[in-house]
VEXGUTOR-244333 format. One record per residue (C-alpha): x, y, z; residue in three letters. Coordinates in pm, whole numbers, m for minus. Last residue first. Layout:
// VEXGUTOR-244333
@c1:X | c2:Y | c3:Z | aa:ALA $
...
***
This chain:
// VEXGUTOR-244333
@c1:m2758 | c2:m2113 | c3:m399 | aa:SER $
@c1:m2673 | c2:m2378 | c3:m142 | aa:ARG $
@c1:m2467 | c2:m2141 | c3:71 | aa:LEU $
@c1:m2742 | c2:m1876 | c3:70 | aa:ALA $
@c1:m3001 | c2:m2135 | c3:169 | aa:LYS $
@c1:m2784 | c2:m2249 | c3:461 | aa:ARG $
@c1:m2733 | c2:m1889 | c3:574 | aa:VAL $
@c1:m3109 | c2:m1821 | c3:571 | aa:ALA $
@c1:m3188 | c2:m2148 | c3:751 | aa:THR $
@c1:m2933 | c2:m2068 | c3:1024 | aa:ILE $
@c1:m3087 | c2:m1721 | c3:1058 | aa:ALA $
@c1:m3436 | c2:m1867 | c3:1100 | aa:ASP $
@c1:m3305 | c2:m2112 | c3:1360 | aa:PHE $
@c1:m3151 | c2:m1831 | c3:1564 | aa:TYR $
@c1:m3453 | c2:m1602 | c3:1527 | aa:ALA $
@c1:m3681 | c2:m1883 | c3:1651 | aa:PRO $
@c1:m3482 | c2:m1893 | c3:1977 | aa:SER $
@c1:m3320 | c2:m2205 | c3:2122 | aa:GLN $
@c1:m2957 | c2:m2104 | c3:2062 | aa:ARG $
@c1:m3041 | c2:m1758 | c3:2197 | aa:ALA $
@c1:m3126 | c2:m1913 | c3:2534 | aa:SER $
@c1:m2763 | c2:m2013 | c3:2569 | aa:GLU $
@c1:m2648 | c2:m1652 | c3:2563 | aa:ASP $
@c1:m2614 | c2:m1388 | c3:2295 | aa:ARG $
@c1:m2958 | c2:m1228 | c3:2325 | aa:SER $
@c1:m3269 | c2:m1157 | c3:2118 | aa:PRO $
@c1:m3075 | c2:m1243 | c3:1800 | aa:LEU $
@c1:m3047 | c2:m1012 | c3:1500 | aa:ASP $
@c1:m2809 | c2:m1148 | c3:1238 | aa:ILE $
@c1:m2752 | c2:m956 | c3:914 | aa:ASP $
@c1:m2693 | c2:m1181 | c3:614 | aa:ILE $
@c1:m2450 | c2:m1070 | c3:346 | aa:ARG $
@c1:m2469 | c2:m1281 | c3:32 | aa:ALA $
@c1:m2266 | c2:m1388 | c3:m273 | aa:THR $
@c1:m1920 | c2:m1262 | c3:m182 | aa:ILE $
@c1:m1681 | c2:m1405 | c3:m437 | aa:ARG $
@c1:m1426 | c2:m1681 | c3:m407 | aa:GLY $
@c1:m1283 | c2:m1821 | c3:m727 | aa:PRO $
@c1:m1344 | c2:m2078 | c3:m603 | aa:ARG $
@c1:m1678 | c2:m2174 | c3:m445 | aa:ALA $
@c1:m1897 | c2:m1885 | c3:m338 | aa:SER $
@c1:m1874 | c2:m1681 | c3:m19 | aa:MET $
@c1:m2135 | c2:m1600 | c3:245 | aa:VAL $
@c1:m2073 | c2:m1305 | c3:480 | aa:VAL $
@c1:m2251 | c2:m1347 | c3:813 | aa:VAL $
@c1:m2330 | c2:m1022 | c3:997 | aa:GLN $
@c1:m2363 | c2:m930 | c3:1364 | aa:ASP $
@c1:m2198 | c2:m1260 | c3:1431 | aa:SER $
@c1:m2130 | c2:m1507 | c3:1708 | aa:LEU $
@c1:m2437 | c2:m1730 | c3:1717 | aa:PHE $
@c1:m2492 | c2:m1725 | c3:1340 | aa:VAL $
@c1:m2132 | c2:m1806 | c3:1250 | aa:ALA $
@c1:m2116 | c2:m2087 | c3:1506 | aa:GLU $
@c1:m2441 | c2:m2240 | c3:1379 | aa:SER $
@c1:m2321 | c2:m2226 | c3:1018 | aa:ILE $
@c1:m1990 | c2:m2392 | c3:1101 | aa:SER $
@c1:m1712 | c2:m2369 | c3:842 | aa:HIS $
@c1:m1558 | c2:m2068 | c3:1015 | aa:THR $
@c1:m1349 | c2:m1756 | c3:951 | aa:VAL $
@c1:m1395 | c2:m1466 | c3:1195 | aa:PHE $
@c1:m1340 | c2:m1095 | c3:1130 | aa:VAL $
@c1:m1373 | c2:m910 | c3:1460 | aa:THR $
@c1:m1401 | c2:m549 | c3:1575 | aa:SER $
@c1:m1290 | c2:m500 | c3:1936 | aa:THR $
@c1:m1504 | c2:m299 | c3:2175 | aa:GLY $
@c1:m1295 | c2:m437 | c3:2463 | aa:THR $
@c1:m1569 | c2:m552 | c3:2700 | aa:LYS $
@c1:m1810 | c2:m662 | c3:2426 | aa:ALA $
@c1:m1534 | c2:m840 | c3:2236 | aa:CYS $
@c1:m1433 | c2:m1026 | c3:2552 | aa:ILE $
@c1:m1792 | c2:m1127 | c3:2629 | aa:GLN $
@c1:m1840 | c2:m1250 | c3:2273 | aa:LEU $
@c1:m1521 | c2:m1455 | c3:2298 | aa:LEU $
@c1:m1635 | c2:m1609 | c3:2627 | aa:GLU $
@c1:m1961 | c2:m1727 | c3:2469 | aa:HIS $
@c1:m1780 | c2:m1878 | c3:2172 | aa:GLN $
@c1:m1531 | c2:m2032 | c3:2414 | aa:LEU $
@c1:m1810 | c2:m2216 | c3:2597 | aa:ARG $
@c1:m1963 | c2:m2335 | c3:2270 | aa:GLU $
@c1:m1630 | c2:m2473 | c3:2149 | aa:ARG $
@c1:m1557 | c2:m2645 | c3:2478 | aa:THR $
@c1:m1894 | c2:m2822 | c3:2459 | aa:MET $
@c1:m1851 | c2:m2914 | c3:2092 | aa:GLU $
@c1:m1500 | c2:m3057 | c3:2117 | aa:ASP $
@c1:m1220 | c2:m2839 | c3:1985 | aa:LEU $
@c1:m1030 | c2:m2853 | c3:1655 | aa:ALA $
@c1:m1233 | c2:m2582 | c3:1480 | aa:GLY $
@c1:m1227 | c2:m2333 | c3:1768 | aa:PHE $
@c1:m984 | c2:m2079 | c3:1617 | aa:PRO $
@c1:m1124 | c2:m2121 | c3:1265 | aa:GLU $
@c1:m914 | c2:m1827 | c3:1134 | aa:ASP $
@c1:m957 | c2:m1530 | c3:1368 | aa:MET $
@c1:m869 | c2:m1167 | c3:1296 | aa:LEU $
@c1:m921 | c2:m923 | c3:1585 | aa:LEU $
@c1:m934 | c2:m548 | c3:1519 | aa:LEU $
@c1:m895 | c2:m245 | c3:1749 | aa:PRO $
@c1:m576 | c2:m401 | c3:1887 | aa:PRO $
@c1:m516 | c2:m355 | c3:2259 | aa:HIS $
@c1:m155 | c2:m482 | c3:2241 | aa:VAL $
@c1:m238 | c2:m795 | c3:2441 | aa:ALA $
@c1:m549 | c2:m887 | c3:2244 | aa:LEU $
@c1:m383 | c2:m1150 | c3:2022 | aa:ALA $
@c1:m193 | c2:m1284 | c3:2324 | aa:ARG $
@c1:m517 | c2:m1322 | c3:2522 | aa:ALA $
@c1:m676 | c2:m1496 | c3:2223 | aa:ILE $
@c1:m383 | c2:m1738 | c3:2202 | aa:ALA $
@c1:m407 | c2:m1801 | c3:2577 | aa:VAL $
@c1:m777 | c2:m1879 | c3:2533 | aa:ARG $
@c1:m686 | c2:m2122 | c3:2257 | aa:GLN $
@c1:m443 | c2:m2295 | c3:2491 | aa:GLN $
@c1:m720 | c2:m2327 | c3:2750 | aa:MET $
@c1:m946 | c2:m2496 | c3:2497 | aa:GLY $
@c1:m674 | c2:m2740 | c3:2397 | aa:GLY $
@c1:m608 | c2:m2832 | c3:2759 | aa:SER $
@c1:m310 | c2:m2686 | c3:2942 | aa:LEU $
@c1:11 | c2:m2840 | c3:3082 | aa:GLN $
@c1:172 | c2:m2854 | c3:2736 | aa:ALA $
@c1:131 | c2:m2475 | c3:2714 | aa:PRO $
@c1:357 | c2:m2412 | c3:3016 | aa:TYR $
@c1:224 | c2:m2292 | c3:3351 | aa:HIS $
@c1:332 | c2:m1976 | c3:3531 | aa:GLY $
@c1:41 | c2:m1764 | c3:3409 | aa:GLY $
@c1:m215 | c2:m2033 | c3:3497 | aa:PHE $
@c1:m411 | c2:m1882 | c3:3787 | aa:ASP $
@c1:m524 | c2:m1576 | c3:3588 | aa:SER $
@c1:m670 | c2:m1799 | c3:3318 | aa:LEU $
@c1:m1025 | c2:m1669 | c3:3285 | aa:GLY $
@c1:m989 | c2:m1499 | c3:2946 | aa:VAL $
@c1:m999 | c2:m1146 | c3:3092 | aa:LEU $
@c1:m781 | c2:m1250 | c3:3386 | aa:THR $
@c1:m518 | c2:m1370 | c3:3140 | aa:LEU $
@c1:m542 | c2:m1036 | c3:2960 | aa:MET $
@c1:m488 | c2:m831 | c3:3277 | aa:GLU $
@c1:m201 | c2:m1055 | c3:3386 | aa:GLU $
@c1:m37 | c2:m1006 | c3:3046 | aa:ALA $
@c1:m79 | c2:m627 | c3:3073 | aa:ARG $
@c1:76 | c2:m617 | c3:3417 | aa:GLU $
@c1:366 | c2:m837 | c3:3306 | aa:ARG $
@c1:432 | c2:m626 | c3:3000 | aa:ARG $
@c1:415 | c2:m305 | c3:3207 | aa:ARG $
@c1:676 | c2:m445 | c3:3444 | aa:GLN $
@c1:902 | c2:m549 | c3:3157 | aa:ARG $
@c1:897 | c2:m220 | c3:2967 | aa:PRO $
@c1:722 | c2:m234 | c3:2625 | aa:ILE $
@c1:974 | c2:m295 | c3:2348 | aa:LYS $
@c1:705 | c2:m342 | c3:2081 | aa:ARG $
@c1:832 | c2:m694 | c3:2017 | aa:LEU $
@c1:820 | c2:m753 | c3:2391 | aa:GLU $
@c1:454 | c2:m651 | c3:2392 | aa:LEU $
@c1:381 | c2:m902 | c3:2116 | aa:PRO $
@c1:547 | c2:m1171 | c3:2333 | aa:LEU $
@c1:383 | c2:m1092 | c3:2668 | aa:GLU $
@c1:100 | c2:m1342 | c3:2615 | aa:VAL $
@c1:353 | c2:m1619 | c3:2554 | aa:ASN $
@c1:547 | c2:m1498 | c3:2858 | aa:ARG $
@c1:240 | c2:m1539 | c3:3078 | aa:ARG $
@c1:166 | c2:m1887 | c3:2946 | aa:VAL $
@c1:524 | c2:m1988 | c3:3012 | aa:THR $
@c1:768 | c2:m2001 | c3:2726 | aa:ARG $
@c1:937 | c2:m2322 | c3:2609 | aa:TRP $
@c1:624 | c2:m2450 | c3:2433 | aa:GLU $
@c1:584 | c2:m2138 | c3:2220 | aa:PHE $
@c1:213 | c2:m2107 | c3:2149 | aa:LEU $
@c1:70 | c2:m2152 | c3:1801 | aa:GLY $
@c1:m291 | c2:m2187 | c3:1919 | aa:ALA $
@c1:m378 | c2:m2402 | c3:1619 | aa:GLN $
@c1:m697 | c2:m2287 | c3:1448 | aa:GLN $
@c1:m547 | c2:m1940 | c3:1409 | aa:PHE $
@c1:m547 | c2:m1618 | c3:1610 | aa:ALA $
@c1:m462 | c2:m1264 | c3:1495 | aa:ILE $
@c1:m440 | c2:m926 | c3:1664 | aa:GLY $
@c1:m485 | c2:m604 | c3:1468 | aa:TYR $
@c1:m359 | c2:m247 | c3:1442 | aa:GLU $
@c1:m4 | c2:m364 | c3:1507 | aa:GLN $
@c1:157 | c2:m48 | c3:1362 | aa:GLU $
@c1:349 | c2:m253 | c3:1108 | aa:ARG $
@c1:35 | c2:m449 | c3:1023 | aa:ARG $
@c1:m174 | c2:m133 | c3:982 | aa:ALA $
@c1:93 | c2:15 | c3:753 | aa:GLN $
@c1:84 | c2:m294 | c3:534 | aa:GLY $
@c1:m297 | c2:m300 | c3:526 | aa:ALA $
@c1:m318 | c2:59 | c3:398 | aa:PRO $
@c1:m475 | c2:279 | c3:669 | aa:LYS $
@c1:m837 | c2:373 | c3:739 | aa:GLY $
@c1:m859 | c2:140 | c3:1038 | aa:ALA $
@c1:m751 | c2:m145 | c3:810 | aa:VAL $
@c1:m746 | c2:m88 | c3:433 | aa:ALA $
@c1:m722 | c2:m337 | c3:148 | aa:VAL $
@c1:m716 | c2:m226 | c3:m217 | aa:THR $
@c1:m783 | c2:m396 | c3:m548 | aa:GLY $
@c1:m581 | c2:m633 | c3:m768 | aa:ALA $
@c1:m329 | c2:m911 | c3:m713 | aa:THR $
@c1:m374 | c2:m867 | c3:m340 | aa:PRO $
@c1:m75 | c2:m898 | c3:m106 | aa:GLU $
@c1:m6 | c2:m1175 | c3:145 | aa:ILE $
@c1:45 | c2:m1162 | c3:523 | aa:LEU $
@c1:m108 | c2:m815 | c3:505 | aa:ASP $
@c1:m355 | c2:m907 | c3:784 | aa:ALA $
@c1:m652 | c2:m814 | c3:563 | aa:ILE $
@c1:m498 | c2:m1022 | c3:283 | aa:LEU $
@c1:m450 | c2:m1309 | c3:526 | aa:ARG $
@c1:m820 | c2:m1302 | c3:616 | aa:LEU $
@c1:m917 | c2:m1311 | c3:248 | aa:LEU $
@c1:m688 | c2:m1608 | c3:189 | aa:THR $
@c1:m848 | c2:m1781 | c3:487 | aa:SER $
@c1:m1191 | c2:m1743 | c3:333 | aa:LYS $
@c1:m1073 | c2:m1827 | c3:m20 | aa:GLY $
@c1:m1337 | c2:m2070 | c3:m144 | aa:CYS $
@c1:m1120 | c2:m2377 | c3:m80 | aa:GLY $
@c1:m1370 | c2:m2544 | c3:150 | aa:SER $
@c1:m1722 | c2:m2414 | c3:92 | aa:PRO $
@c1:m1830 | c2:m2082 | c3:241 | aa:GLY $
@c1:m1838 | c2:m1878 | c3:561 | aa:ILE $
@c1:m1684 | c2:m1549 | c3:665 | aa:LEU $
@c1:m1802 | c2:m1416 | c3:1002 | aa:SER $
@c1:m1838 | c2:m1047 | c3:1088 | aa:VAL $
@c1:m1842 | c2:m906 | c3:1443 | aa:PHE $
@c1:m1882 | c2:m527 | c3:1437 | aa:GLN $
@c1:m1712 | c2:m294 | c3:1685 | aa:GLY $
@c1:m1599 | c2:m55 | c3:1412 | aa:SER $
@c1:m1765 | c2:m139 | c3:1083 | aa:ASP $
@c1:m1652 | c2:m418 | c3:853 | aa:VAL $
@c1:m1671 | c2:m341 | c3:481 | aa:THR $
@c1:m1619 | c2:m593 | c3:202 | aa:LEU $
@c1:m1583 | c2:m579 | c3:m176 | aa:ASP $
@c1:m1433 | c2:m884 | c3:m345 | aa:VAL $
@c1:m1360 | c2:m879 | c3:m718 | aa:ASP $
@c1:m1231 | c2:m1236 | c3:m754 | aa:SER $
@c1:m1057 | c2:m1452 | c3:m497 | aa:LEU $
@c1:m848 | c2:m1770 | c3:m527 | aa:ALA $
@c1:m758 | c2:m1752 | c3:m894 | aa:THR $
@c1:m510 | c2:m2035 | c3:m940 | aa:VAL $
@c1:m220 | c2:m2042 | c3:m1187 | aa:GLU $
@c1:m62 | c2:m2389 | c3:m1224 | aa:ASP $
@c1:55 | c2:m2330 | c3:m1581 | aa:ALA $
@c1:223 | c2:m2009 | c3:m1473 | aa:ARG $
@c1:124 | c2:m1647 | c3:m1540 | aa:GLY $
@c1:16 | c2:m1581 | c3:m1183 | aa:GLN $
@c1:124 | c2:m1848 | c3:m938 | aa:ASN $
@c1:m155 | c2:m1745 | c3:m699 | aa:PHE $
@c1:m421 | c2:m1497 | c3:m810 | aa:VAL $
@c1:m594 | c2:m1276 | c3:m555 | aa:LYS $
@c1:m868 | c2:m1029 | c3:m634 | aa:SER $
@c1:m989 | c2:m730 | c3:m433 | aa:VAL $
@c1:m1227 | c2:m480 | c3:m589 | aa:GLY $
@c1:m1251 | c2:m277 | c3:m269 | aa:ALA $
@c1:m1174 | c2:m411 | c3:78 | aa:LEU $
@c1:m1244 | c2:m202 | c3:387 | aa:SER $
@c1:m1182 | c2:m304 | c3:746 | aa:VAL $
@c1:m1243 | c2:m125 | c3:1078 | aa:ALA $
@c1:m1461 | c2:154 | c3:937 | aa:THR $
@c1:m1549 | c2:433 | c3:1179 | aa:MET $
***
C-alpha cells in the first residue's frame, strides 16, 4: 500500500505578484507503507513546504497529493497522519499526559480511553513516570518525546516530522533517533522526515530523497541498506558509503 503519493506537484507563493516565489517544481514522490523516507537539501529548497503539502496545511499550485490513497484534505480531516516539528509545541498549562490526550479530545474519545491511550504512548517513548509533569519541568529531548507521543496518539499510519531533533545536543539527538526507529518498528508507521543532517538521514532512512536548490526538485533517491540500525551501524562501511553517496548527490 502507498502511504504518500505526489504527482507533478508545484508550489508558487504570491502567484502573479512582483514577489512571486516558486518553491517547488514538478515533484513526484511515493512513500510505501512502513517506509522511512528522509528529505534533504540546501536551506530554502522546499523540504518543509513539501511536508506541509502532504499534511494539507497548504495547497499545491499544480499536481496532486494523496495520503493513504485519499486526497490530502480528506486524510487531514480523518487524521491519517501525526505531525511533529522542530519545536515540541506543547501547551505549557497542560500536563504531559493531557498534551498527549489533546488529539484524542478533538476526536471526542471518552476520557478513560484517552487516559489509557496517553499512558500507552508515554510508555512507548519512555516517559511513563512523567504524565503528571508540565512541559517546563522536562528537558528538550523529553519534550520532543512527548511531541512524538502526541503525534502517535491517534494511531496514525503516517508520521510527518520537520527537523524534530534539530535543536538538540548530539548525544540526545542520537538517542532519540534510535528511539524513533524502535517506535516506528513497533507501530508499523510510515515516516516522512525533514533534516539538514546527512548522517541523520542515512541512519534513519530506508530511502533518502535529495532535493535541489529553489525551485525544489527531486534530483536523487538513494536507497539505504545498513546491516543494523544500532550504534554498530554508525561504524559500518555501508553507513559511510551511504553518507558519501548522499553528499555527492547534494553537491551535484
